[in-house]
N, CA, C and O atoms as CSV, one atom per row, in Angstrom:
chain,resi,resn,atom,element,x,y,z
A,1,UNK,N,N,8.809,-15.200,-6.247
A,1,UNK,CA,C,8.388,-16.284,-5.417
A,1,UNK,C,C,8.422,-15.813,-3.988
A,1,UNK,O,O,9.068,-14.846,-3.586
A,2,UNK,N,N,7.572,-16.689,-3.186
A,2,UNK,CA,C,7.668,-16.544,-1.791
A,2,UNK,C,C,7.978,-17.784,-1.160
A,2,UNK,O,O,7.844,-18.800,-1.843
A,3,UNK,N,N,8.387,-17.894,0.073
A,3,UNK,CA,C,9.026,-19.169,0.705
A,3,UNK,C,C,8.128,-19.670,1.763
A,3,UNK,O,O,8.413,-20.604,2.513
A,4,UNK,N,N,7.153,-19.073,1.781
A,4,UNK,CA,C,6.139,-19.565,3.065
A,4,UNK,C,C,4.856,-19.068,2.913
A,4,UNK,O,O,4.701,-18.095,2.175
A,5,UNK,N,N,3.863,-19.586,3.508
A,5,UNK,CA,C,2.402,-19.330,3.586
A,5,UNK,C,C,2.307,-17.861,4.057
A,5,UNK,O,O,1.687,-17.012,3.416
A,6,UNK,N,N,3.067,-17.568,5.413
A,6,UNK,CA,C,2.837,-16.121,5.893
A,6,UNK,C,C,3.202,-15.275,4.820
A,6,UNK,O,O,2.411,-14.425,4.411
A,7,UNK,N,N,4.428,-15.441,4.282
A,7,UNK,CA,C,5.030,-14.526,3.166
A,7,UNK,C,C,4.232,-14.200,2.057
A,7,UNK,O,O,4.253,-13.053,1.610
A,8,UNK,N,N,3.386,-15.261,1.460
A,8,UNK,CA,C,2.482,-15.153,0.647
A,8,UNK,C,C,1.189,-14.239,0.862
A,8,UNK,O,O,0.688,-13.433,0.077
A,9,UNK,N,N,0.780,-14.608,2.197
A,9,UNK,CA,C,-0.508,-13.715,2.662
A,9,UNK,C,C,0.023,-12.233,2.793
A,9,UNK,O,O,-0.634,-11.301,2.328
A,10,UNK,N,N,1.092,-12.060,3.364
A,10,UNK,CA,C,1.520,-10.668,3.597
A,10,UNK,C,C,1.885,-9.860,2.228
A,10,UNK,O,O,1.552,-8.679,2.122
A,11,UNK,N,N,2.499,-10.459,1.305
A,11,UNK,CA,C,2.662,-9.962,0.147
A,11,UNK,C,C,1.404,-9.651,-0.544
A,11,UNK,O,O,1.230,-8.552,-1.071
A,12,UNK,N,N,0.534,-10.569,-0.560
A,12,UNK,CA,C,-0.818,-10.304,-1.111
A,12,UNK,C,C,-1.639,-9.108,-0.505
A,12,UNK,O,O,-2.171,-8.235,-1.190
A,13,UNK,N,N,-1.673,-9.177,0.848
A,13,UNK,CA,C,-2.276,-7.973,1.449
A,13,UNK,C,C,-1.801,-6.650,1.142
A,13,UNK,O,O,-2.601,-5.722,1.023
A,14,UNK,N,N,-0.566,-6.492,1.005
A,14,UNK,CA,C,0.233,-5.383,0.677
A,14,UNK,C,C,-0.089,-4.941,-0.830
A,14,UNK,O,O,-0.485,-3.815,-1.129
A,15,UNK,N,N,0.132,-5.970,-1.723
A,15,UNK,CA,C,-0.023,-5.681,-2.925
A,15,UNK,C,C,-1.498,-5.404,-3.542
A,15,UNK,O,O,-1.662,-4.708,-4.545
A,16,UNK,N,N,-2.551,-6.029,-2.828
A,16,UNK,CA,C,-3.928,-5.760,-3.052
A,16,UNK,C,C,-4.356,-6.039,-4.328
A,16,UNK,O,O,-5.025,-5.135,-4.828
A,17,UNK,N,N,-4.167,-7.059,-5.041
A,17,UNK,CA,C,-4.663,-7.525,-6.462
A,17,UNK,C,C,-5.947,-7.336,-6.754
A,17,UNK,O,O,-6.782,-7.416,-5.852
A,18,UNK,N,N,-6.285,-7.079,-7.952
A,18,UNK,CA,C,-7.898,-6.980,-8.223
A,18,UNK,C,C,-8.388,-8.531,-8.299
A,18,UNK,O,O,-9.553,-8.743,-7.963
A,19,UNK,N,N,-7.572,-9.653,-8.724
A,19,UNK,CA,C,-7.821,-10.980,-8.964
A,19,UNK,C,C,-6.764,-11.573,-8.187
A,19,UNK,O,O,-5.653,-11.042,-8.197
A,20,UNK,N,N,-6.998,-12.677,-7.475
A,20,UNK,CA,C,-5.995,-13.710,-6.910
A,20,UNK,C,C,-6.298,-15.083,-7.160
A,20,UNK,O,O,-7.342,-15.565,-6.721
A,21,UNK,N,N,-5.498,-15.747,-7.810
A,21,UNK,CA,C,-5.706,-17.264,-7.872
A,21,UNK,C,C,-4.840,-17.882,-6.941
A,21,UNK,O,O,-3.639,-17.617,-6.887
A,22,UNK,N,N,-5.478,-18.800,-6.115
A,22,UNK,CA,C,-4.858,-19.601,-5.141
A,22,UNK,C,C,-4.611,-21.079,-5.722
A,22,UNK,O,O,-5.530,-21.891,-5.617
A,23,UNK,N,N,-3.514,-21.422,-6.275
A,23,UNK,CA,C,-3.575,-22.607,-7.014
A,23,UNK,C,C,-2.565,-23.567,-6.230
A,23,UNK,O,O,-1.556,-23.982,-6.800
A,24,UNK,N,N,-2.832,-23.876,-5.033
A,24,UNK,CA,C,-2.328,-24.757,-4.178
A,24,UNK,C,C,-3.003,-25.809,-3.473
A,24,UNK,O,O,-4.195,-25.617,-3.235
A,25,UNK,N,N,-2.463,-26.918,-3.081
A,25,UNK,CA,C,-3.355,-27.797,-2.354
A,25,UNK,C,C,-4.116,-27.271,-1.105
A,25,UNK,O,O,-3.511,-26.602,-0.268
A,26,UNK,N,N,-5.467,-27.571,-0.966
A,26,UNK,CA,C,-6.173,-27.218,0.077
A,26,UNK,C,C,-6.399,-25.560,0.065
A,26,UNK,O,O,-6.211,-24.918,1.098
A,27,UNK,N,N,-6.830,-24.890,-1.226
A,27,UNK,CA,C,-6.644,-23.543,-1.186
A,27,UNK,C,C,-7.704,-22.799,-0.230
A,27,UNK,O,O,-7.611,-21.590,-0.021
A,28,UNK,N,N,-8.728,-23.604,0.344
A,28,UNK,CA,C,-9.664,-23.040,1.236
A,28,UNK,C,C,-9.014,-22.599,2.653
A,28,UNK,O,O,-9.595,-21.845,3.434
A,29,UNK,N,N,-7.701,-23.175,2.894
A,29,UNK,CA,C,-7.146,-22.795,4.235
A,29,UNK,C,C,-6.636,-21.476,4.226
A,29,UNK,O,O,-6.419,-20.927,5.305
A,30,UNK,N,N,-6.402,-20.859,3.101
A,30,UNK,CA,C,-6.094,-19.318,2.936
A,30,UNK,C,C,-7.311,-18.351,3.113
A,30,UNK,O,O,-7.132,-17.169,3.405
A,31,UNK,N,N,-8.381,-18.814,2.954
A,31,UNK,CA,C,-9.546,-17.944,2.889
A,31,UNK,C,C,-9.543,-16.850,3.951
A,31,UNK,O,O,-9.542,-15.657,3.646
A,32,UNK,N,N,-9.542,-17.312,5.257
A,32,UNK,CA,C,-9.572,-16.544,6.327
A,32,UNK,C,C,-8.447,-15.443,6.609
A,32,UNK,O,O,-8.472,-14.565,7.471
A,33,UNK,N,N,-7.521,-15.697,5.725
A,33,UNK,CA,C,-6.364,-14.793,5.872
A,33,UNK,C,C,-6.313,-13.566,4.720
A,33,UNK,O,O,-5.644,-12.538,4.826
A,34,UNK,N,N,-7.090,-13.888,3.719
A,34,UNK,CA,C,-6.791,-12.922,2.715
A,34,UNK,C,C,-7.920,-11.683,2.727
A,34,UNK,O,O,-9.140,-11.832,2.808
A,35,UNK,N,N,-7.246,-10.525,2.633
A,35,UNK,CA,C,-8.057,-9.412,2.421
A,35,UNK,C,C,-7.331,-8.286,1.440
A,35,UNK,O,O,-6.235,-8.537,0.937
A,36,UNK,N,N,-7.864,-7.306,1.255
A,36,UNK,CA,C,-7.359,-6.187,0.205
A,36,UNK,C,C,-7.223,-6.960,-1.166
A,36,UNK,O,O,-6.241,-6.812,-1.894
A,37,UNK,N,N,-8.252,-7.771,-1.457
A,37,UNK,CA,C,-8.362,-8.533,-2.909
A,37,UNK,C,C,-9.637,-8.442,-3.238
A,37,UNK,O,O,-10.579,-8.663,-2.476
A,38,UNK,N,N,-9.726,-8.003,-4.764
A,38,UNK,CA,C,-10.967,-7.919,-5.195
A,38,UNK,C,C,-11.911,-9.347,-5.380
A,38,UNK,O,O,-13.067,-9.436,-4.968
A,39,UNK,N,N,-11.223,-10.360,-6.036
A,39,UNK,CA,C,-11.857,-11.686,-6.317
A,39,UNK,C,C,-10.673,-12.643,-5.948
A,39,UNK,O,O,-9.487,-12.393,-6.160
A,40,UNK,N,N,-11.134,-13.691,-5.408
A,40,UNK,CA,C,-10.037,-14.851,-5.226
A,40,UNK,C,C,-10.864,-16.153,-5.947
A,40,UNK,O,O,-12.051,-16.472,-5.867
A,41,UNK,N,N,-9.822,-16.719,-6.626
A,41,UNK,CA,C,-10.274,-17.931,-7.267
A,41,UNK,C,C,-9.607,-19.205,-6.813
A,41,UNK,O,O,-8.409,-19.365,-7.045
A,42,UNK,N,N,-10.295,-20.096,-6.197
A,42,UNK,CA,C,-9.659,-20.874,-5.404
A,42,UNK,C,C,-9.492,-22.422,-6.154
A,42,UNK,O,O,-10.454,-23.108,-6.500
A,43,UNK,N,N,-8.116,-22.789,-6.313
A,43,UNK,CA,C,-7.822,-24.053,-7.090
A,43,UNK,C,C,-7.753,-24.107,-8.503
A,43,UNK,O,O,-8.056,-23.143,-9.206
A,44,UNK,N,N,-7.309,-25.353,-9.012
A,44,UNK,CA,C,-7.055,-25.351,-10.575
A,44,UNK,C,C,-8.180,-25.255,-11.536
A,44,UNK,O,O,-7.972,-25.056,-12.733
A,45,UNK,N,N,-9.536,-25.411,-10.964
A,45,UNK,CA,C,-10.449,-25.371,-11.947
A,45,UNK,C,C,-11.336,-24.108,-11.741
A,45,UNK,O,O,-12.542,-24.107,-11.989
A,46,UNK,N,N,-10.656,-23.042,-11.275
A,46,UNK,CA,C,-11.472,-21.692,-10.954
A,46,UNK,C,C,-10.651,-20.646,-11.676
A,46,UNK,O,O,-10.310,-19.649,-11.039
A,47,UNK,N,N,-10.301,-20.775,-12.939
A,47,UNK,CA,C,-9.695,-19.513,-13.572
A,47,UNK,C,C,-10.793,-18.439,-13.839
A,47,UNK,O,O,-11.996,-18.649,-13.995
A,48,UNK,N,N,-10.092,-17.170,-13.863
A,48,UNK,CA,C,-10.996,-15.867,-13.814
A,48,UNK,C,C,-12.050,-16.316,-15.094
A,48,UNK,O,O,-13.253,-16.101,-14.951
A,49,UNK,N,N,-11.560,-16.919,-16.291
A,49,UNK,CA,C,-12.581,-16.860,-17.435
A,49,UNK,C,C,-13.816,-17.565,-17.165
A,49,UNK,O,O,-14.856,-17.115,-17.646
A,50,UNK,N,N,-13.834,-18.604,-16.463
A,50,UNK,CA,C,-14.912,-19.471,-16.121
A,50,UNK,C,C,-15.862,-18.439,-15.153
A,50,UNK,O,O,-17.052,-18.229,-15.392
A,51,UNK,N,N,-15.199,-17.904,-14.147
A,51,UNK,CA,C,-15.993,-17.116,-13.193
A,51,UNK,C,C,-16.615,-15.876,-13.708
A,51,UNK,O,O,-17.708,-15.460,-13.325
A,52,UNK,N,N,-15.743,-15.214,-14.740
A,52,UNK,CA,C,-16.309,-14.063,-15.323
A,52,UNK,C,C,-17.449,-14.237,-16.077
A,52,UNK,O,O,-18.417,-13.490,-15.930
A,53,UNK,N,N,-17.438,-15.185,-16.903
A,53,UNK,CA,C,-18.636,-15.540,-17.920
A,53,UNK,C,C,-19.670,-16.383,-17.295
A,53,UNK,O,O,-20.826,-16.218,-17.686
A,54,UNK,N,N,-19.411,-17.341,-16.300
A,54,UNK,CA,C,-20.257,-18.233,-15.880
A,54,UNK,C,C,-20.948,-17.742,-14.868
A,54,UNK,O,O,-22.128,-18.078,-14.758
A,55,UNK,N,N,-20.394,-16.903,-13.983
A,55,UNK,CA,C,-21.022,-16.348,-12.504
A,55,UNK,C,C,-21.157,-14.875,-12.634
A,55,UNK,O,O,-21.846,-14.288,-11.799
A,56,UNK,N,N,-20.571,-14.204,-13.598
A,56,UNK,CA,C,-20.597,-12.696,-13.633
A,56,UNK,C,C,-20.231,-12.173,-12.136
A,56,UNK,O,O,-21.121,-11.558,-11.548
A,57,UNK,N,N,-19.269,-12.325,-11.625
A,57,UNK,CA,C,-18.788,-11.990,-10.316
A,57,UNK,C,C,-18.658,-10.349,-10.452
A,57,UNK,O,O,-18.160,-9.839,-11.456
A,58,UNK,N,N,-19.081,-9.689,-9.507
A,58,UNK,CA,C,-18.937,-8.249,-9.233
A,58,UNK,C,C,-17.792,-7.804,-8.369
A,58,UNK,O,O,-17.973,-8.107,-7.190
A,59,UNK,N,N,-16.815,-7.256,-8.580
A,59,UNK,CA,C,-15.599,-7.058,-7.700
A,59,UNK,C,C,-16.116,-6.039,-6.441
A,59,UNK,O,O,-16.824,-5.059,-6.672
A,60,UNK,N,N,-15.801,-6.297,-5.493
A,60,UNK,CA,C,-16.116,-5.494,-4.281
A,60,UNK,C,C,-15.145,-4.108,-4.297
A,60,UNK,O,O,-14.153,-4.040,-5.022
A,61,UNK,N,N,-15.515,-3.148,-3.509
A,61,UNK,CA,C,-14.872,-2.069,-3.489
A,61,UNK,C,C,-14.513,-1.581,-1.764
A,61,UNK,O,O,-15.014,-2.288,-0.889
A,62,UNK,N,N,-13.870,-0.687,-1.449
A,62,UNK,CA,C,-13.486,-0.300,-0.283
A,62,UNK,C,C,-12.625,-1.256,0.455
A,62,UNK,O,O,-12.770,-1.337,1.675
A,63,UNK,N,N,-11.660,-2.062,-0.212
A,63,UNK,CA,C,-10.575,-2.778,0.289
A,63,UNK,C,C,-11.117,-4.014,1.054
A,63,UNK,O,O,-10.447,-4.461,1.985
A,64,UNK,N,N,-12.136,-4.512,0.758
A,64,UNK,CA,C,-12.610,-5.699,1.351
A,64,UNK,C,C,-12.702,-6.955,0.378
A,64,UNK,O,O,-13.214,-6.775,-0.727
A,65,UNK,N,N,-12.333,-7.950,0.652
A,65,UNK,CA,C,-12.425,-9.270,-0.187
A,65,UNK,C,C,-13.995,-9.871,-0.040
A,65,UNK,O,O,-14.263,-10.372,1.052
A,66,UNK,N,N,-14.755,-9.859,-0.783
A,66,UNK,CA,C,-15.879,-10.511,-0.773
A,66,UNK,C,C,-16.452,-11.433,-1.759
A,66,UNK,O,O,-17.588,-11.873,-1.586
A,67,UNK,N,N,-15.646,-11.804,-2.928
A,67,UNK,CA,C,-15.912,-12.826,-3.816
A,67,UNK,C,C,-14.830,-14.128,-3.541
A,67,UNK,O,O,-13.615,-14.038,-3.715
A,68,UNK,N,N,-15.418,-15.140,-3.155
A,68,UNK,CA,C,-14.460,-16.113,-3.274
A,68,UNK,C,C,-15.203,-17.333,-4.157
A,68,UNK,O,O,-16.377,-17.667,-4.001
A,69,UNK,N,N,-14.402,-17.839,-4.977
A,69,UNK,CA,C,-15.068,-18.882,-5.851
A,69,UNK,C,C,-14.141,-19.940,-6.128
A,69,UNK,O,O,-12.942,-19.700,-6.273
A,70,UNK,N,N,-14.696,-21.282,-6.225
A,70,UNK,CA,C,-14.023,-22.411,-6.304
A,70,UNK,C,C,-14.963,-23.320,-7.175
A,70,UNK,O,O,-16.047,-23.646,-6.694
A,71,UNK,N,N,-14.603,-23.752,-8.447
A,71,UNK,CA,C,-15.222,-24.535,-9.333
A,71,UNK,C,C,-14.755,-25.878,-9.265
A,71,UNK,O,O,-13.586,-26.076,-8.932
A,72,UNK,N,N,-15.533,-26.851,-9.544
A,72,UNK,CA,C,-15.202,-28.151,-9.456
A,72,UNK,C,C,-15.238,-28.674,-11.053
A,72,UNK,O,O,-15.751,-28.057,-11.987
A,73,UNK,N,N,-14.565,-29.962,-11.119
A,73,UNK,CA,C,-14.401,-30.282,-12.804
A,73,UNK,C,C,-15.794,-30.598,-13.437
A,73,UNK,O,O,-16.007,-30.506,-14.646
A,74,UNK,N,N,-16.827,-31.021,-12.406
A,74,UNK,CA,C,-18.156,-31.177,-13.009
A,74,UNK,C,C,-18.787,-29.903,-13.415
A,74,UNK,O,O,-19.780,-30.100,-14.115
A,75,UNK,N,N,-18.563,-28.853,-13.231
A,75,UNK,CA,C,-18.924,-27.324,-13.423
A,75,UNK,C,C,-18.674,-27.018,-14.862
A,75,UNK,O,O,-19.414,-26.250,-15.476
A,76,UNK,N,N,-17.629,-27.610,-15.421
A,76,UNK,CA,C,-17.074,-27.427,-16.764
A,76,UNK,C,C,-18.044,-27.709,-17.776
A,76,UNK,O,O,-18.514,-26.853,-18.525
A,77,UNK,N,N,-18.374,-29.078,-17.787
A,77,UNK,CA,C,-19.229,-29.487,-18.826
A,77,UNK,C,C,-20.309,-28.703,-19.253
A,77,UNK,O,O,-20.439,-28.478,-20.456
A,78,UNK,N,N,-21.180,-28.212,-18.352
A,78,UNK,CA,C,-22.328,-27.380,-18.641
A,78,UNK,C,C,-22.066,-26.111,-19.189
A,78,UNK,O,O,-22.921,-25.604,-19.915
A,79,UNK,N,N,-20.817,-25.411,-18.906
A,79,UNK,CA,C,-20.680,-24.019,-19.184
A,79,UNK,C,C,-19.456,-23.842,-20.003
A,79,UNK,O,O,-19.273,-22.741,-20.522
A,80,UNK,N,N,-18.561,-24.836,-20.187
A,80,UNK,CA,C,-17.415,-24.839,-20.862
A,80,UNK,C,C,-17.547,-24.149,-22.431
A,80,UNK,O,O,-16.795,-23.242,-22.785
A,81,UNK,N,N,-18.606,-24.711,-23.307
A,81,UNK,CA,C,-18.692,-24.219,-24.550
A,81,UNK,C,C,-19.171,-22.829,-24.513
A,81,UNK,O,O,-18.626,-22.004,-25.246
A,82,UNK,N,N,-20.070,-22.508,-23.785
A,82,UNK,CA,C,-20.494,-20.937,-23.626
A,82,UNK,C,C,-19.454,-19.977,-23.303
A,82,UNK,O,O,-19.447,-18.844,-23.783
A,83,UNK,N,N,-18.608,-20.396,-22.525
A,83,UNK,CA,C,-17.616,-19.499,-21.939
A,83,UNK,C,C,-16.511,-19.352,-22.962
A,83,UNK,O,O,-16.057,-18.220,-23.134
A,84,UNK,N,N,-16.041,-20.335,-23.641
A,84,UNK,CA,C,-15.211,-20.167,-24.677
A,84,UNK,C,C,-15.804,-19.351,-25.820
A,84,UNK,O,O,-15.129,-18.484,-26.374
A,85,UNK,N,N,-16.815,-19.566,-26.109
A,85,UNK,CA,C,-17.493,-18.717,-27.176
A,85,UNK,C,C,-17.484,-17.177,-26.856
A,85,UNK,O,O,-17.034,-16.291,-27.581
A,86,UNK,N,N,-18.053,-17.045,-25.661
A,86,UNK,CA,C,-18.136,-15.726,-25.037
A,86,UNK,C,C,-16.831,-14.923,-25.194
A,86,UNK,O,O,-16.800,-13.826,-25.752
A,87,UNK,N,N,-15.668,-15.585,-24.625
A,87,UNK,CA,C,-14.391,-15.112,-24.428
A,87,UNK,C,C,-13.963,-14.999,-25.898
A,87,UNK,O,O,-13.351,-13.960,-26.145
A,88,UNK,N,N,-14.139,-15.792,-26.870
A,88,UNK,CA,C,-13.604,-15.374,-28.303
A,88,UNK,C,C,-14.252,-14.411,-28.844
A,88,UNK,O,O,-13.676,-13.663,-29.634
A,89,UNK,N,N,-15.559,-14.247,-28.527
A,89,UNK,CA,C,-16.205,-12.891,-29.008
A,89,UNK,C,C,-15.878,-11.706,-28.415
A,89,UNK,O,O,-16.155,-10.661,-29.004
A,90,UNK,N,N,-15.194,-11.681,-27.067
A,90,UNK,CA,C,-14.890,-10.386,-26.405
A,90,UNK,C,C,-13.357,-10.227,-26.880
A,90,UNK,O,O,-12.750,-9.186,-26.630
A,91,UNK,N,N,-12.822,-11.168,-27.490
A,91,UNK,CA,C,-11.300,-11.141,-27.946
A,91,UNK,C,C,-10.121,-11.394,-26.538
A,91,UNK,O,O,-8.951,-11.045,-26.382
A,92,UNK,N,N,-11.036,-12.120,-25.723
A,92,UNK,CA,C,-10.209,-12.367,-24.581
A,92,UNK,C,C,-9.493,-13.837,-24.735
A,92,UNK,O,O,-9.966,-14.757,-24.067
A,93,UNK,N,N,-8.478,-14.067,-25.508
A,93,UNK,CA,C,-8.069,-15.355,-25.790
A,93,UNK,C,C,-7.535,-15.917,-24.678
A,93,UNK,O,O,-7.967,-17.049,-24.458
A,94,UNK,N,N,-6.634,-15.447,-23.803
A,94,UNK,CA,C,-6.293,-16.270,-22.678
A,94,UNK,C,C,-7.290,-16.809,-21.833
A,94,UNK,O,O,-7.127,-17.938,-21.368
A,95,UNK,N,N,-8.444,-16.055,-21.537
A,95,UNK,CA,C,-9.601,-16.687,-21.091
A,95,UNK,C,C,-10.065,-17.706,-21.714
A,95,UNK,O,O,-10.581,-18.549,-20.980
A,96,UNK,N,N,-10.060,-17.962,-23.019
A,96,UNK,CA,C,-10.519,-18.836,-23.783
A,96,UNK,C,C,-9.494,-20.049,-23.717
A,96,UNK,O,O,-9.908,-21.204,-23.612
A,97,UNK,N,N,-8.294,-19.779,-23.776
A,97,UNK,CA,C,-7.285,-20.934,-23.520
A,97,UNK,C,C,-7.277,-21.576,-22.338
A,97,UNK,O,O,-7.022,-22.779,-22.402
A,98,UNK,N,N,-7.498,-21.081,-21.205
A,98,UNK,CA,C,-7.488,-21.534,-19.792
A,98,UNK,C,C,-8.798,-22.514,-19.817
A,98,UNK,O,O,-8.717,-23.644,-19.336
A,99,UNK,N,N,-9.602,-22.189,-20.204
A,99,UNK,CA,C,-10.970,-22.912,-20.149
A,99,UNK,C,C,-10.822,-24.124,-21.214
A,99,UNK,O,O,-11.120,-25.261,-20.850
A,100,UNK,N,N,-10.396,-23.898,-22.426
A,100,UNK,CA,C,-10.204,-24.884,-23.214
A,100,UNK,C,C,-9.327,-26.087,-22.809
A,100,UNK,O,O,-9.572,-27.252,-23.122
A,101,UNK,N,N,-8.202,-25.637,-22.025
A,101,UNK,CA,C,-7.161,-26.550,-21.944
A,101,UNK,C,C,-7.977,-27.404,-20.465
A,101,UNK,O,O,-7.728,-28.596,-20.284
A,102,UNK,N,N,-8.763,-26.779,-19.669
A,102,UNK,CA,C,-9.220,-27.664,-18.737
A,102,UNK,C,C,-10.185,-28.735,-19.325
A,102,UNK,O,O,-10.182,-29.877,-18.866
A,103,UNK,N,N,-11.101,-28.325,-20.453
A,103,UNK,CA,C,-12.077,-29.027,-21.062
A,103,UNK,C,C,-11.238,-30.327,-21.666
A,103,UNK,O,O,-11.587,-31.504,-21.573
A,104,UNK,N,N,-10.138,-29.856,-22.259
A,104,UNK,CA,C,-9.377,-30.901,-22.925
A,104,UNK,C,C,-9.015,-31.966,-21.823
A,104,UNK,O,O,-9.184,-33.164,-22.053
A,105,UNK,N,N,-8.559,-31.556,-20.735
A,105,UNK,CA,C,-8.261,-32.520,-19.674
A,105,UNK,C,C,-9.307,-33.321,-19.242
A,105,UNK,O,O,-9.045,-34.489,-18.955
A,106,UNK,N,N,-10.551,-32.872,-19.133
A,106,UNK,CA,C,-11.503,-33.587,-18.999
A,106,UNK,C,C,-11.974,-34.759,-19.795
A,106,UNK,O,O,-12.454,-35.813,-19.380
A,107,UNK,N,N,-11.715,-34.320,-21.178
A,107,UNK,CA,C,-11.908,-35.495,-22.318
A,107,UNK,C,C,-10.883,-36.431,-22.554
A,107,UNK,O,O,-11.153,-37.382,-23.288
A,108,UNK,N,N,-9.543,-36.323,-21.976
A,108,UNK,CA,C,-8.558,-37.213,-21.964
A,108,UNK,C,C,-9.037,-38.699,-21.225
A,108,UNK,O,O,-8.237,-39.629,-21.135
């Protein structure tokens, strides 16, 4: 765990993750500070499973972050069933689960 925004950004830049999920209030405020990351998923409605199947994001190379994605709740209804079906066919059960959980939240 980190204790500050600056510490989180410093760690992320040194670790250089392929995928980074920023699940905080106002995740857009981090965008200008993120580098050395393949893809950045902003907010609670942007898990990699949705982006991987619905958008087909291509990860950048050469140490530059180029893919920022933020999904909204309304984006799940049109693509949710297709995303879960494709994830199941690919054996990516965690991708299916995170999308299914969000769809279930919408149906409550």
